[in-house]
C-alpha positions as CSV (number, residue, x, y, z in Angstrom):
1,M,217.4,213.0,26.6
2,P,217.9,209.4,27.8
3,A,217.8,206.0,25.2
4,K,214.5,204.1,25.1
5,S,214.4,201.1,27.3
6,S,214.2,197.8,25.5
7,A,210.8,197.2,26.6
8,S,209.5,200.4,25.0
9,R,211.7,199.5,22.0
10,R,209.2,196.6,21.5
11,G,206.2,198.3,21.0
12,E,202.7,199.1,22.4
13,G,200.9,196.7,24.4
14,L,204.3,193.9,24.9
15,P,204.7,193.1,28.6
16,S,208.1,193.1,29.6
17,A,207.3,190.1,31.8
18,P,206.9,186.6,31.0
19,F,202.8,186.7,31.2
20,F,200.5,187.8,28.7
21,A,196.9,189.0,28.5
22,T,196.8,187.2,25.4
23,P,198.6,184.3,23.2
24,E,199.1,186.6,20.4
25,Q,200.9,189.2,22.8
26,R,203.5,186.4,23.6
27,V,203.8,185.4,19.1
28,A,204.1,189.0,18.8
29,L,206.9,189.2,21.2
30,A,208.3,186.4,19.9
31,R,208.3,187.4,16.5
32,E,209.7,190.7,17.4
33,R,212.7,188.8,19.0
34,F,213.4,186.1,16.3
35,F,212.9,188.5,13.3
36,E,214.3,192.1,14.4
37,E,216.5,191.7,17.3
38,G,217.8,188.4,15.9
39,V,217.2,186.8,19.6
40,R,215.9,183.0,20.1
41,P,213.0,183.5,21.5
42,S,212.9,180.3,23.3
43,G,209.2,179.5,25.8
44,L,207.6,182.1,23.8
45,V,206.7,179.8,21.0
46,P,207.3,175.9,20.5
47,E,210.8,174.9,20.0
48,L,209.6,173.3,16.5
49,V,208.0,176.6,15.5
50,I,211.7,177.9,16.2
51,Q,213.2,175.5,14.0
52,S,211.1,175.5,11.6
53,W,211.7,179.4,11.2
54,A,215.3,179.6,11.1
55,R,215.0,176.6,8.2
56,C,213.0,179.1,6.5
57,M,215.2,182.0,7.1
58,G,217.9,180.1,6.2
59,A,216.3,179.4,3.2
60,R,216.1,183.1,2.4
61,R,212.1,183.6,2.8
62,A,210.7,186.8,3.9
63,P,208.1,186.5,6.9
64,D,206.1,189.6,4.9
65,E,206.4,187.6,1.7
66,A,203.1,187.3,-0.4
67,I,202.5,183.2,-0.5
68,S,200.8,182.3,-3.5
69,F,199.2,178.1,-3.9
70,D,199.9,177.4,-7.5
71,P,196.9,176.0,-8.9
72,V,196.6,172.3,-9.6
73,S,196.0,170.6,-13.1
74,K,194.2,167.4,-13.6
75,A,197.0,165.4,-14.4
76,R,199.0,165.9,-11.0
77,V,196.0,165.4,-9.0
78,S,195.5,162.0,-11.1
79,T,199.6,161.7,-10.2
80,V,199.2,162.4,-6.4
81,L,195.8,159.9,-5.9
82,A,198.0,156.7,-8.2
83,R,201.0,157.4,-6.0
84,N,198.7,157.4,-2.9
85,R,196.4,154.6,-3.1
86,L,197.6,152.4,-0.8
87,L,197.5,155.3,2.2
88,L,194.3,156.6,1.0
89,E,192.2,153.1,1.5
90,A,193.6,152.2,5.0
91,A,192.7,156.2,5.8
92,R,188.8,155.8,4.6
93,S,187.8,154.1,7.2
94,E,189.7,156.9,9.9
95,L,188.9,159.9,7.6
96,S,185.4,159.2,7.9
97,E,184.9,159.3,11.2
98,L,187.7,162.4,11.7
99,D,185.0,164.1,9.6
100,A,181.9,163.2,11.1
101,A,183.8,164.4,14.7
102,L,184.3,167.5,13.4
103,A,181.2,168.4,11.8
104,G,180.3,170.9,14.7
105,T,183.3,172.7,14.2
106,R,185.3,174.9,11.8
107,C,188.0,172.7,11.6
108,K,188.8,170.6,8.6
109,A,190.6,167.1,8.2
110,I,193.6,167.2,5.7
111,L,195.3,164.4,4.6
112,T,199.0,164.5,2.8
113,S,201.5,162.7,1.3
114,H,205.1,162.4,3.2
115,D,206.4,165.5,1.5
116,G,203.6,167.9,2.1
117,V,201.1,167.5,-0.9
118,V,197.3,166.9,-0.2
119,V,195.8,163.9,-0.9
120,H,192.8,164.2,0.8
121,A,190.6,167.0,2.4
122,T,187.1,167.7,3.7
123,S,184.7,169.4,1.8
124,T,184.8,173.2,1.8
125,D,182.3,175.7,1.2
126,G,182.2,179.8,0.8
127,S,181.7,180.1,4.3
128,D,184.9,178.5,5.7
129,G,186.9,181.6,4.8
130,V,189.5,182.8,2.1
131,L,192.4,180.4,2.7
132,M,190.6,177.4,3.6
133,P,189.4,176.2,0.4
134,I,192.5,177.0,-1.3
135,V,194.6,174.6,1.0
136,T,192.3,171.6,1.0
137,R,192.4,170.8,-2.8
138,V,194.0,167.7,-3.6
139,G,197.2,168.4,-5.2
140,V,198.2,171.7,-3.3
141,D,201.9,171.3,-1.7
142,L,201.7,172.5,1.9
143,G,205.5,171.6,2.6
144,E,207.6,173.7,4.6
145,S,209.3,174.7,1.7
146,A,206.3,175.7,-0.3
147,I,204.3,177.7,3.2
148,G,207.0,178.2,5.1
149,T,206.2,177.4,8.9
150,G,203.4,175.7,9.1
151,A,202.1,172.2,10.9
152,P,202.1,169.5,7.9
153,G,205.2,170.9,7.2
154,V,207.1,170.6,10.3
155,A,205.0,167.1,11.1
156,A,206.2,166.2,7.5
157,R,209.9,167.7,8.1
158,T,210.7,166.4,12.0
159,G,208.3,163.4,12.2
160,E,206.5,164.6,15.4
161,V,203.4,166.2,16.5
162,A,203.0,170.1,15.5
163,L,200.9,172.5,16.6
164,V,201.3,175.7,14.6
165,Q,198.6,178.5,15.9
166,G,198.0,181.8,14.3
167,A,201.0,184.3,13.9
168,E,203.3,181.3,14.5
169,H,203.3,180.6,10.7
170,Y,206.5,181.8,9.0
171,F,204.5,184.1,6.8
172,S,202.3,186.4,8.0
173,G,199.8,185.6,5.3
174,N,199.0,182.8,6.5
175,S,198.6,183.5,10.5
176,V,194.7,183.5,10.4
177,M,195.4,179.6,10.1
178,Y,195.0,177.1,13.5
179,C,196.9,173.5,12.5
180,A,198.0,170.7,14.2
181,A,199.2,167.7,12.7
182,A,200.6,164.1,13.0
183,P,203.2,161.8,11.2
184,I,202.4,158.2,9.7
185,R,204.7,155.6,9.2
186,D,205.7,153.0,7.2
187,V,207.2,149.8,7.6
188,R,210.9,151.0,7.1
189,G,209.8,153.9,9.8
190,D,209.6,156.9,7.6
191,V,206.9,159.6,7.5
192,A,204.9,158.4,5.0
193,A,201.8,160.7,5.3
194,V,200.4,163.5,7.8
195,L,197.4,163.8,9.1
196,D,196.4,167.5,9.8
197,L,193.3,169.3,11.2
198,S,192.8,173.4,10.1
199,S,191.0,175.9,11.4
200,E,190.9,179.5,9.4
201,S,190.2,182.4,12.1
202,E,189.4,180.5,15.2
203,M,191.5,179.1,17.9
204,F,190.8,175.4,18.4
205,R,188.5,174.3,21.2
206,F,189.6,171.1,21.8
207,D,192.9,169.5,22.4
208,A,193.5,169.1,18.6
209,A,197.2,168.0,19.3
210,S,195.6,164.7,20.6
211,M,192.9,164.5,18.4
212,V,194.9,164.4,15.2
213,S,197.8,162.4,17.1
214,L,195.2,159.3,18.0
215,Y,193.4,159.4,14.1
216,A,197.2,159.5,12.8
217,T,197.6,156.4,14.8
218,A,194.8,154.4,13.3
219,I,195.7,155.4,9.9
220,E,199.5,154.5,10.7
221,N,198.2,150.7,12.2
222,R,196.1,150.0,9.2
223,L,198.6,151.3,6.4
224,L,201.2,149.0,8.4
225,A,198.6,146.1,7.8
226,A,198.0,146.7,4.6
227,Q,202.1,146.7,3.7
228,A,202.6,143.4,5.7
229,R,201.9,140.9,3.0
230,S,203.6,137.9,2.7
231,Q,204.2,138.3,6.6
232,L,203.0,137.1,9.8
233,L,201.1,140.4,11.6
234,L,200.8,140.3,15.1
235,R,199.0,142.2,17.6
236,F,200.0,142.5,21.1
237,Q,199.0,144.5,24.2
238,A,198.7,143.6,27.8
239,S,194.2,143.9,27.8
240,P,193.0,142.2,25.0
241,S,189.9,144.6,25.0
242,L,193.2,146.9,23.2
243,L,193.8,144.6,20.5
244,H,191.7,146.5,17.9
245,T,192.1,150.0,19.4
246,P,195.1,153.0,18.0
247,L,197.0,151.4,21.4
248,A,197.5,148.2,19.8
249,G,201.2,146.7,19.3
250,L,201.7,145.8,15.6
251,A,205.1,143.0,14.7
252,A,205.8,141.4,11.3
253,V,207.6,138.2,11.2
254,N,208.9,137.1,7.8
255,G,209.1,133.6,6.7
256,D,212.6,133.1,8.1
257,G,211.3,134.4,11.9
258,R,212.8,137.5,11.4
259,V,210.9,140.7,13.3
260,A,210.6,142.6,10.7
261,W,209.3,146.1,12.1
262,F,206.9,147.8,15.0
263,N,204.8,150.0,15.2
264,G,205.0,152.6,17.4
265,S,202.8,150.6,20.8
266,G,204.6,147.4,19.9
267,S,208.3,149.6,19.8
268,S,207.5,151.1,22.8
269,L,206.3,147.4,24.5
270,M,209.1,145.2,23.1
271,G,211.6,147.7,24.1
272,C,213.1,147.6,20.4
273,E,213.6,149.9,17.3
274,R,210.6,150.2,14.6
275,V,213.3,148.6,12.4
276,P,215.5,146.3,14.4
277,A,219.0,146.6,13.7
278,W,220.1,143.6,14.8
279,D,218.8,140.0,14.0
280,A,215.5,140.2,16.2
281,R,213.8,136.5,16.4
282,A,210.4,136.1,17.1
283,E,211.2,133.6,19.2
284,A,213.5,135.6,21.2
285,L,211.1,138.0,22.1
286,F,207.4,136.3,21.8
287,G,208.8,133.0,22.6
288,L,207.4,130.8,19.5
289,D,208.6,130.4,16.2
290,V,206.7,130.4,13.0
291,E,205.2,127.8,13.4
292,G,204.1,128.6,16.3
293,L,202.4,131.6,15.4
294,L,201.1,129.9,12.8
295,A,199.3,127.8,15.0
296,L,198.5,130.6,17.4
297,S,196.7,132.5,13.8
298,H,195.0,128.8,13.4
299,R,193.1,129.7,16.6
300,G,191.6,132.8,15.2
301,R,191.7,134.8,18.6
302,A,194.1,136.4,20.9
303,Q,195.4,134.4,23.3
304,P,197.7,135.1,26.7
305,L,201.5,134.1,25.9
306,R,204.1,134.9,28.6
307,L,207.0,136.1,26.8
308,P,210.7,135.3,27.2
309,N,211.2,138.7,29.2
310,G,208.2,137.6,31.6
311,L,205.8,140.1,30.5
312,T,202.2,138.2,29.9
313,L,200.4,139.6,26.2
314,W,197.7,138.9,24.8
315,V,198.9,138.2,21.4
316,E,196.9,137.6,18.3
317,A,198.6,136.0,14.9
318,Q,197.1,137.2,11.4
319,L,198.6,135.9,7.9
320,D,199.4,138.7,5.3
321,G,197.6,141.4,7.3
322,R,194.0,140.4,7.0
323,E,191.7,140.7,9.6
324,P,191.1,137.3,11.4
325,A,187.9,135.0,10.8
326,L,186.8,133.8,14.5
327,T,187.2,130.4,13.8
328,Q,189.8,130.5,10.2
329,P,193.3,129.9,10.1
330,P,194.9,130.9,6.8
331,D,192.3,131.6,3.9
332,A,191.8,131.0,0.1
333,A,194.1,133.3,-1.0
334,A,196.8,132.6,1.7
335,I,196.8,128.5,1.0
336,E,196.6,129.3,-3.2
337,A,200.0,131.3,-2.4
338,A,201.1,128.5,-0.5
339,A,201.3,126.1,-3.7
340,A,203.3,128.6,-6.2
341,E,206.6,127.4,-5.0
342,P,207.3,123.8,-4.5
343,A,208.3,123.5,-0.5
344,A,211.8,124.4,-0.1
345,A,212.2,121.9,3.2
346,A,212.4,118.4,3.6
347,A,208.9,116.5,5.1
348,G,209.1,116.7,8.9
349,S,211.6,119.8,9.2
350,A,210.9,123.1,10.3
351,P,209.2,125.1,7.4
352,A,212.0,127.2,5.7
353,T,208.8,130.2,4.2
354,L,205.5,131.4,4.9
355,R,204.7,129.3,2.0
356,D,206.4,125.9,3.2
357,A,204.9,126.9,6.9
358,N,201.2,126.9,4.7
359,R,201.7,123.6,3.5
360,H,202.9,122.6,6.4
361,L,199.9,123.6,8.2
362,I,197.5,122.0,5.4
363,E,199.6,118.9,5.9
364,Q,199.1,118.8,9.7
365,T,195.5,119.5,9.7
366,L,195.0,116.4,7.2
367,T,196.6,114.1,9.8
368,E,194.9,115.2,12.6
369,C,191.6,114.9,10.4
370,K,192.7,111.2,9.7
371,G,192.9,112.0,5.9
372,N,189.1,113.3,5.9
373,V,189.3,116.5,3.4
374,S,185.9,117.7,3.7
375,R,187.2,117.7,7.4
376,T,190.1,119.2,6.7
377,A,188.3,121.9,4.8
378,R,185.8,122.8,7.2
379,C,188.9,123.3,9.8
380,L,190.9,125.4,7.7
381,G,187.8,127.8,6.6
382,V,188.2,127.1,2.6
383,S,186.4,124.8,0.1
384,R,186.8,121.0,-1.0
385,G,187.5,121.8,-4.3
386,L,190.4,124.5,-3.5
387,L,191.9,121.5,-1.3
388,Y,192.1,119.0,-3.6
389,R,193.7,121.3,-5.9
390,R,196.4,122.4,-3.9
391,L,196.7,118.9,-3.0
392,R,196.5,117.4,-6.2
393,A,199.3,120.7,-7.0
394,W,201.6,119.1,-4.5
395,G,201.5,115.5,-5.6
396,L,199.2,114.2,-2.3
397,A,195.8,113.6,-3.9
């Protein structure tokens, strides 16, 4: 009796040709090739999924293993929320918008920490399925080491946008889930969090990967801006209408004139690493030193700027990552900080730190106003009392 063909051994309903009636057939064939035949199913499922399967198998996890989601204690929830306070503050607006956008779907938004622990999720009820109310609890670990192949864990592990649908999950018990996730990076370029969209028992009816990537970028930009304390935050793009969108380029400049980091768009626009490995000077990249950039922030609105590389971009400068007022330069808190340390540079020399630059800007504005403190305070957007206190602290009253 002749041996069965390989096509016969694949089981019923699995065609040998590279064309499939349903996505389920494609994934079923991929799982059989990988788990039973030891063959890499390239082209059948995304490469990120195959790599995750390999890591899970290397950890000696069985695909039919039952997954239990550990109960979450109040102490753990409190710790998780405290550690991610800045992230949650930065994400508040986007998460609210995303919940509203998803209101007519069965999808839920989940925000996890860098290691896959849930810190926020859309509220659920009994109609949302069996797994969804469990995986959306704050404190639940959705990392790859805990639940195997899943979009949040893969995105956290690889730093890339991940789409894991149905049986592409490593553990068969999770095959009812459909999820798309995107990483959120911090000022060091490391993954600080992951934003995920998940649906149970229903495939996405929209481009979930594009949507989650867009909102993750918006959250990342807010987080980066919030982390730009004691730095000049630059926003730049070819069009001023894009400066306050997820497409805006961001860069932070230290008091010594060195660019500390770029966001993804800024890195692409400037042709630099997100965290420059070389001594990236703002003057070499943007054509302005710290004093010039502070003067740009003093104008309170975006300005067209021809860069040394010949590209003309619209650039907006903000001090300490704060949203700029239309007519205000550094605000009261920035001027308070300017008086915290004595000036290190001699009069007339270039400011050595941002605090020195703030003092220099105040002195320069006072000179331009011919010593009129009231007019100087109006130009700086602060009260006369605050300005008098600063001047007295510097011995200039």
